[in-house]
N, C-alpha and C positions, 0 to 999 in steps of 0.2 A: 504493500500500500504506500509506504514512504517513497519507494523508488518510482512508482507511478505518479505520485504527487510531484516529485522532483522533476520528472520529464515533462509533466503538464505545465508546471510553472515555467520551465526553461523554454518550452515551445511558445507559451504565451508571451514571454518577454521578447523572443526572437520575432514573433509575429508583429508586435508593437513596433520594434525597430524597423522591420521591413515596411510596414505601412507608412512610417514617417519618411523613410528613404524614398518610397514611391511618390509621396506627396511633394517632397522637395524636388525630385526629378521632374514631376509634372509642371510645377511652377517655373523651374528653370527652363524647361523646353518651350513653354509658352512665352516667357519673357525674353529668351535669348535672341529672337529675330529683331528685336528693337535695336540692337547694336551691330547688326549685319550690314554690309555694304550693298548698295543697289547694284543690280547686275543687268546685263543685256541678254535677253532671252534668245533672240535670233536676228539675223540680217538677211533680208530678201531684196531682190531687184524687181522693180515695177517699170512698166513701159507706159509713159504718158504720151507717146507718139508725137512729140514736138520738142523743139529745142529753144525757141524764143519765148520762154514761159516767165511770166511776172508774178503769178500767184498759183498755189497748189495746196491741196491737203487731202486727208482721208476722212471717212466716217469712223465712228468709234468701234465698229465691228471689223474694220479693215476689209470691207467688201467692195466699196465704191470710192472713187477719187474724182476730183475735179481739177482741171487746169485752165488757166486763163493766159492767152498769149498776148503779145504786144499789139496785135491787130484787133484786139477786143473780142476774140472768139472764145466763148466759154463752152467747154466740153466736159460731159460727165462720162466716166469710164467705169465699166464693170471689171474689176481686177481679175476675177477668176477666168474670164474668157478674153481679157484684154480688148474688148470691143467697146466702141463708143455707144452709150445708151441714148444720148441726145446732145445736140450742140446748138448754139445760137450766137449771133453777133450782137454785142451789146450796143454798139453805135457804128454808124456808117461814116466813112470819109474822115476818120480820125484815128490816131494811134495813142496807145497808153504811154505816157512819159514816165510815170511813177505809180507804183501800187503799194499801198500800206495795208497789209492783212494781219489779222490776229487769229489765235487759235479758235475763236468763236466764229470764224469765217465771216467776219465783218470787214469789208474791204473799202478803203477810200482810193479812188482812182483819179489821177491827174491826167487829163487828155491834152493832146497837142494843140487843140483849138481853144484852150483856156477853161474848158468845162471841168468841173469837179463833180463826181458822182459817188454816192454811197450805196454799195451793193451788199446784200445779205444772201448767203448761201446756207441752206439747211439740208440735212439728211434726216428725213422724218421716218420713224419706224411705224409701219402699218401692219396690223394683225387681222387675219381673216377669221371666219367663223370657227375654224378648228384650231386656231392659235398659231398658225404659221406666220412667220414674220417676213416682211420684205421692206426694203429701203426705197423710199421715194425721194430723189433729189429735187430740191426746189430752189428757185432763184427769184429775188425781188429787188428792184431798184428803189431804195428808200427815199432818196432825195437827189436832186441835181441842182447845180449852182453855176452860173456863168460869171467867171471871175477874170483875174488878170495874170495870176501866177501860173507858170508852166514848169516850175522846178520840182516842187513837192508841196502838196496840199493835204490838209487833214480836215475831215468833216465829222461832226457829232450831231446826231439827231435826238431830240428829247421830246417829251410830251408837249412842251410849250413852244417848240420851235427848233432851230438849228444854229450851229456855230461853225463857221468855216475859217480856217487859217491858211493863208497862201504865202509862200515864200518867194520873194524876189530879191535874190542875192542876200544881203544882210538885213533885209527888212521883212517883217511879218505883217501882212494885211489881215485884219480881223473883221469879219462881218457877222453880226448877230441878227437873226430874224426870229421874232416872237409873234405869236398869234394871240390876240386879245378879243374876247367876246363881249359885246355890249349888252345893254338891258333888253334889246330886241332880238337877240340871238344871232346878230350879224358878226362875222369874224373879220377882224381887221389885222392885217399883217404889218408889223412895225419893224423897220430895218435900220440898223445903225452900223456905221463903218468907222474903223480907227486903225492905227498902225503903231508898231513898236520897232525899235532899231537896236540891233546888237552887232557891233563890228566883229567880223571874223566868225559869224554864225556858222556852226557846223551841223547841229541837229536840234530838233525841238519835239515836244510831245504835248498832247492835249488830253485832259481828263475826260472821262466818258460823259460827265454832265456838262462839259463845255465851259466850266467856270475857271479852271486853272490852266495856265499856259506856262510850260517850262522850256527854257532854251539854254543851250551851252555854246561856247565859242572856243576857237583854237587858242585863245589867250588864257583859258582856264576859268573864264567867268561863267557863273551859273545864276540865272535870273528866273524869278517866278512872278507872273502877273496874274491878278484876279480880274476876270472878265465879267462886266455887268452889262445888262442889255441897254440901259439908257445913259451910260456914262463912259468916259475914257477908261482904258485898262489902268488899274492901279498896281504899282510895283510893290509886291509883298516883301521881297528880299532880293539882294544882290550879293553874291559871295564869290571870292576868288579861291578856287580849289587848289591852285598851285601847280596844275598840270593840264595840258591841252585836252579838251573834251572832244570825243569822236562820236559816241553813240549814247543814247539814253532811251529809256522806256519806263512806263509805270507798271508796277506790280499789280497783281490781282487785288482789287479793292480800291485802287487809285489813291492810296495813302502814302505809299513809298515810291521814290524815284530811284531807278538804277542808272548809274552813270559810269560809262566806260571811258577811261582816260589813258594816257600813255603809261602811267605807273601803277594803276590799280583799277579794280572794279569796286564801286562803293554804293551804299544805300543811304538815301537821305529822306528825312521827313520832318514835319513841323512838330516841335515839342515846346510847349509854353511860348508860342508865337516865334520861336527861333527855328530856322531851318538848319538842321544839324546833320553831320555825317555820323551814322550810327554803326553800320557794319562795313567792313572792307575786306577785299581779297587782294593780296599782293604777291603771294608765293607763286612762282612759275608763271607770271603774267606776261603776255606778249602782245596785248591789244585785242580788239574785237572788231569784226566786220559787221556783225548783226546780233541784235538782242531780241529774243522772243520770250515773253513772260508766260509762265504756266498759269492756266486758269483753274488749277486744282489746289495749289498751295502757294507759299511765298518763295518760289524758286524761279530762276530765269535760265534759259538756255542761251549759251553764248557760242557763236561761230567765231573761233579764234582766227588770228592772222595766219596761222600755219595750216588752216583748213580743217582742224579738228573741232569737235563740239563738246562743250562741258556744261553740265547742269549744276548750278550753284544754288544752294539753299541759303537765303540771305540771313535768316534768323540764327541758324546753327553755325553760319560762317564756314561751311564746309563744301567741298566739291563732291557732289554725290556720285557722279559718273562722268567718264570721258569716252567719247566715241571717235573712231577713226576709220575712214573708208579706204578702199583700194587706191583711190585718187583723191586729190584735194577737193574739198567741198566748197562751192561758191555761194549757195544759199540754202536755207533750211526752213522748215515749218514744223509745228507741233500740233497734234490733234487736240480736240476739245478736252479730252480726259487727261492730257499731259503725259500719256504713256507711250506714244509712238512718235518718233522723230523721223521726218522725211527730208532727205537731203539730195541736192543736185550737185554732182561733181563737175569738174572741168571738162570731162568728156561727154557731158549732157546726159549721163545716166542717172537714174533716180533709185535711191536705196532707202529702205526703212529699217529702223531699229526699234524693237519693242523693249521698253525699260521696265524692269520690275524693281520698284523701290517704294514700297508702301509706308515705310517708316523713316523717310529721310528727314522728317521734321523733329526726330528724337535723337538726342545725343547725351553724353554724360554731362556736358555743359548745360544743356536745357534742363536736366533733372536736378542738378546740384549747385549751379552757380547763378549769379544774377544775370538776367537777360533784359535787353532793352526792346520792348515790344511796341508796335504801333499804337499811338495814342497815349503812351506813358511818358511822364516827364523825365524819367531816369531809369537806369537798370534796376530791376527788382526781382524778388522771388514771387511768383504768382501761380495760383492754380485756378484755372477757369476752363473747364473742358468743353464748353460750348458758348456761343455768343448769339446775339439776336439775329445776325446775318452771317452768311458764309464768307463775308469779306474779311473777317478777322480770324486769325488762326487760334487754335487751342493753346492754352498755356498750362503746362503740365509739370511744374516744379514740385518736387517732393519735400522740399525744405519746410514749407508751412505745415504740411501734414505731420512730419516727424516732430517738429516743434510743438504742434498742437497736442500730440500724444503725450509728450513729456510734460507739457504745461498742465494738462488735466490730471495726469498722474501725480505730479508734484503737489498740487493744491489738495487733492484728495488724501494723499498720505500725510500732509501736514495736519489735517483734521483727524484722520483715522488712527495713525500710529500712537500718539499720546493716549488716546482713549482706550485703544485695544491693549496696549502694553501695560499701562497702569492698572486697567481693569483685570488683566490676567495676573499681575503681581498680587493684587489684593485678593482676588478670588482663590488663587492657589495656595496662598500662605497665611493670609491674615483673616479671611472671612470665616465665620462660624460654619463648620462642615454641614450643619443641618440646612443652612441657607444655600450653600454651594450646590446641593443636589437640585435646586430649582433654578438658580441663576445661570449656571453654565448651560443647561439645555435650552433655556430661554434665549440666550445670546446665539447659540448655534442654530436655533429656529429661524433667526433672521436670514440665514443663508438660503432658506427654503423659499423666500419671497422672490418671485420671478423678477428679473431685472427690468422687463418691460413695464411691470407695475410700478417699480421704483421710479423709472423714467417718466411714466405717465403722471404720477403724483408730484414729482419734482417740477415738471413743466407746467401743469395746470393748477396746482395748489400751492406749492412752496414758492415758485418764482414770483407770482404776484404779491405774496406776502413780503418777501424779502425786498422787492423793488421799492416798496413804500417805507421800509424800515431798515435801510442800510446803516445809518448811524447807530441804531439800536443793536444791530447785529454785531458790529465791530466793538461797541461798548461792552456787550455781553462777554466777549473774549477776555476782557480784563476784570469785569465786575464779578462774574460767576466764580472763577478760581479764587479771587481775593476774598469773596464772601465766605466760601467754604473754609478756607484756611483760617481766617479771622474768627469765624463762628465756632470752629472746633477748638481753637485756643481758648476762647471765652468760655465755652462749655466746660473745658477741663478745669479752668480756674474756679468756675462757679460751682460745679458739682463733683469735681474730683474725677479720679479714674473710674471707668465703668467696665463692665465685662467686655473684653475685646471680641472683635468679630461681628459686631452689630452696628458699627459706626455709620454705615450707609443709611440706616433707618433715620438717624438724626440729620443726615446730609440732605435727604429728600426735601424736607420743608425749606431748608436754606436754598436749595437749588430753585425751588419755585419762587421764593422771595427775590432771589437774585435776578431771575429772568423777568419777573414783573417789574422790578426796579429798572432794569436795562431798557425795557420797552418804554416805560414812562419817561425816564431820563433821556433816552434817545430821541423821542418825539419832541421833548422840550429843547434839546440841543439843536435839532434840525430846524425848529421854528426860530430859535435865537440866532444861531450862527449862519444858517443857510437860507433864511427867509422862507422856511417851510418847504423848500424844494432842493434837496441835495443834488439830484440829477441835473437840474438847470444850472446850479452853481458850479458843478464839476465841468459841465460843458463850456461854460463861459470862462472858467479859469484855465482849463487845459485843452480846449477845443476837441474834446473827445466825448462821445456819447456813452451813456451807461445803458448797456443792453439789459433787457429784462432777464433773458436766459444767459447768464454769465458764469464766470468761474466760481463765484460764491455759491451758486446753486449746485454746480458740479462738485464742489468740495464737500457739501453736505450729502448729496445724493450718492455720488460714487464712493465717498468715504463710508456711508452707511452700508454699501454692498461689500466693502473690503474688510470692515471691522470683524465680522464673524470668523473669517479664515485666519486672520492674524491673531485674534484673541484665542481661538481654539488651539492652534499650534503652540503659541507661547505658553498658554496655561499647561498644556501637556508637558512641555519642556521643563517648566518650573516644578511641576508635580513629580516628575521623574527623578529629581535630585534625591539621592539616597537619604533615608531618614536618619541613619546614624551620623551622617555628616552634619546635619542641622542640629541634632541632639548634642553632638560634641561641642559645637559652637555655643549653644545655649548653656551647656554645662560649664564652659570656661568663663561665663559671665556676660556674654554678648547679649544685647537686647534682640528681640525679634526683627526689628528694623535693621540693626547692624548685621544680623545673620543673613537677612534677605539681600542686603546691598553688597556685602563683601564676600559672601560664601555662595548663596544660591544663584544670584545673577551671573557671576563669572562661569559657574559650571553649566548653567542653562543657556549661555550666550550663543553657542552654535545653533541650537533649536530656535532661539528668538530671532537670530539673524536670518535663518532660513524662512521663518514665518514672514518677516518683513519683505524678503525678496519674492516670495510667492504672492504676497499681497501686491507688490509692484507689478508682477506679471499679470495678475488678475485685473489690475486697474488699466494697464496698457492695452490689454486685449478686449476690454469691455466695449460693447457696441451699442446696445439699445439705450442705455442711460445717457451716454453722450450724444447719441443721435436725437433723442427727444428733448433733452434738457439744455441743449446749446443751440445757438443760431446756425451752427455748421458753416461758419464763415472762416476761410483759411487765412487768418490774420497772423502776423508775425510777432507782435509785441506780447509782453508777459503781463499786461494789465489784468487785474482780477475782475475788472468791470466789463469786460467783453468776453465773447465766447471764443471758440476755436473749432477746428475740424481735425479729427484724429484719423490715423491710418485706417483703423477698423471701420469707423463711421463712414469714411470716404468710400470704401468698398461697397458698403450697403447702399449708399446714395447713388453711386455712379453705375453700378453693374447693370441695372435694368436698361440704361441708355447706351450701353457700350456694344457696338456691332462686333460680332464674333471675328476674331483675328485682326481687328482694327488696332490702331495705335493705343487708344484709350483702354481697350480690352487687355492688351498686353501690359500696359503700364499698371493696371489694377492687379494683375498677377505679380508683377514686380513689387508692388506695394505689399501684397500678402507675404512675399518672400522676405522682404525687409522686416515686416512685423515678426515673422517667425525667427529671423536671425537676431533681432533685437532681444526678444525674450530668451532665446537660446544662449546668447552671450551673457545676459544678466544672470541667468540661472547657473551657467557654468562658472562665472566669476564668484557667485554666491557659494557654490559648492567648494571652491578652493578656499574661500575665507572661512567657511564653516569647518572644513577639515583642519585648517590651521588653528582655529579656536579650540576645537576638540583636542587636538594634539597638545595644545598649551595648557588647558585646564583639566584634561583627562586624568592627570596624576592625582587630583584631589578627590 
């Protein structure tokens, strides 16, 4: 029987270790692709059946392509058969001087007769009754404008009108047309014209709403103008970058400008009304011929001077991938999803590269260092997995979550450790044994309360009470201990010594009186010092709001959940000190308190320390209480008056919204791995300390 029990226990232990190993491997396997490099899946050649092509692209399924040649002929091609599906000539008796196309297949064409047209090409997916899909290519001319510039023009069409920018050498002509509807429903078109000058103009870019115009020069000047319909363009900023500018483009969202100069590729955007250079790439830089922004993330595809193509992610400041063809490439385009690069080489052959890089926006720097995001005044740690629009990228810094976990754990242990440890000392050694039989099970019964119930009561009952009585709460931390100590001293002098082990019976009335006094005095102090509103005073004094669900609530709620485990383990450790050791101490004349402090506590210290560390692990891993009793805001400061977001609560909040195998999904698995590693390291360190304490005091 003993041998069978031995093998059963051994197999059970091995099974636990195996399960833990499988869990760790699963989390590592899911999180590992976050740090992998983007790769090129395949390279294929396609035949677009022309050489003088000014614009081209593919649909998202890589089944159809379009090409637009210099004579204005638009042809849709089915790639599987290399046959033309349809063709049309956009304009007669004119040639295309310049074409400006983006991955959304929105093309601004500058014609030889001064006409500027805005063309939209779509590959629409159509499904029949049985679910079979086919692609229907469509073309629409959105707007046309008769202007003066024949070098390079840009047009933007909005709901209220259109904006056209024409280049004539170093001058940019700006024409704004808006449509206004009067009270009788008649539409009136209002046109305004203006111009700006930039000596040595090399390139310019226009935002999609037509309000911001960016221009760069060979002298290194970078200028931004704000375009208003009824007024002259106003210069927002003028900066000398220190290096000749050759190419520029706006990233997805139109907040950041990518500038390619002689010395670097850099990203600029406005922060606190200052146009600042935020990210830069200088390593192995040899200039750019063409910039194509991705409409999937904050990356840009760069056709380098040597004919190779690089994809740079601006936020991570890393080169995600580099492509090289058999021959030097002379122009490129990216499909709408940003996963296929189409390039035309010097021999007029077209090649496609399919890029697999689903997590290029994630790096060690993004997760653990300060990052300067669009719209932020400075680099910061931020967690924001989604935004109101797709224009803004997710922010997935883990620093606020780790700090939030440590913050909640710290405040809960500050509340729980003194109560649990002092309660264990009194119960195990000083309390009347007849009362101990009831007190210890009652405290242990606290652990049976579901954490969701504790979180519910803390959020809906405790938080509103504490919100109105914060001064009273902090006052009670001083008044209650002082009242108990002074009251017991006065009791001793008034009535002498009484039978030990029942002191807590006399303490209970004192506790009630101390709490009542704290509430009354706290309300009076709030009325006297803070004009009846502590939260308003705190906001005016420190410019920080006092959240209703803050760390004060967490200290009480999470501390309430941690107290039973620390109390039980500490009480067991103290009670297991051999009776002959304490008897010997008392026989030598030591008082019970001296025996407890100098004999019992040192011998029980390994168990007490283990109890504290297990309580730490319990607090770090708690989910429901911090999920319900805090605002779940990933803030960085240690203020006790606001909430936080912990690692465990973040997993519970974000996992329903995380697409499988997406970046957020894998980051959450990484979060779980970090949480496991944190508790594992703490428990391992605690075991070493406990072993050291046992070795030191075991001789007694």
